[in-house]
C-alpha positions, 0 to 999 in steps of 0.5 A: 526534498527528494532522494531521486538521483535521475536529473531529467525525466524520459519521454513517455514518463508520467510526472507529478507537477504543480502549476506555477503560472498560467499564460495565454498559450499554456501553463508553466509547472514545477516537476516535483520529483525532479525540481525542474520547470516544464511547459504544458502547452494549451494544445495539450490540455484537452482534446476538445476546444478550450475557451479558457485554460483556467477551466482546466488548470489553475495556479497551485494545482497538482496534476499528473502529466505525460512527458512529450519532449525533453531538452536538457541543453535548453532546460525544457520539458514539454508535457501533456495533460490530455494524453494521460488516461484515468488509469495512468493518473490513478496509478501515478498518484498512488506510486507518488504517495508511496514514494513520499511515504517511503522518503518520510520513513527513511527520514524517521529512521535517520533521526533514530540513527542520528545521521543525514537522511541522504546518507542513510539513503545512499547506504540502504536505498539502492540496496532496497530498490535493487531487491524490490520493485521500489523503496516503498515495496521494500519497506512494506516487506520490512514492516511485515517480516522485520529487520531480517529482510534488510540484513539479508541484503547486506544492511548493517544490524543497527540500520536494519533495526532502526528502519524496521522499527519505523516501518512497523510503526508507520505502515499499516499492512493490507489485510487478506480475507479467507472464508469458509462454511460451517455446518453444525448442529446439536440436538441436546437440550442445551444445544443452542447454548453449546453452539453459541459458546463454540462460536464465541470461543473461536472468535477469541483464538487469534493472538495477533491484534491485526487478525480478526475472526468473524462468525455469522449465521447463514441459515442454521445449521450453516454458519459462515466464518471469515478470517482477516490477517496480514497474509494468506499463510497466517489467515489459513492457519487461523481459519483451520484452527478456528473451524477445528475448535468449533467442530471439536466443541460441538462434537464433545457436547454430543453434536456434529459438524463439518467445514467446507471452503 
């Protein structure tokens, strides 16, 4: 089941289709996002000579196809496989997976709210899509920033909280990386231990389970420091705090240090 309101695709659209049956002249497919049947003519399967269409498509296979013609009166959609580039295929599959996940997340929230998923979509789906590029992009923002994202666009408190809980639980935010170079040394008798303890203490600074700090040897006295976090703002703060902590520890022990990006 899809929440999609558009009944027919437009010429030039990329669609996800499942091959239903194959004939000598082409393949009939089901357009999963629209619930409509389409025809992939054999001339649109490949740019080269086709000896057997089954060498290119088979029943049950999902494919990314391009819409060539649409005739709602005849309920006919003509499609092409050979006109889809590798990049278009990759991007369409990614967006389709995101849309499916977004729909699944709304169903999860609808169960929390004890209301039909379609009703929840009617109330919040269009608001999210109007504000963000897609339903998934909006839910990803909710996973990162919380229910306030939805309250700010007019979603009720109860719905915003339920959707935010599901989004935070199901969406893994991509991590960003920032890094720099530390130059530290301590010539005291226990200098090596001082440096080791300073580096270890910095790796324990992050209070967020999603953020990670890694410090590694480049070539003494140079050490690399990397921070992985959900966004650049947090990553930069953690990197600054970690590098300052290391340098401060070294200087207190009688050594010296500096940090460069």
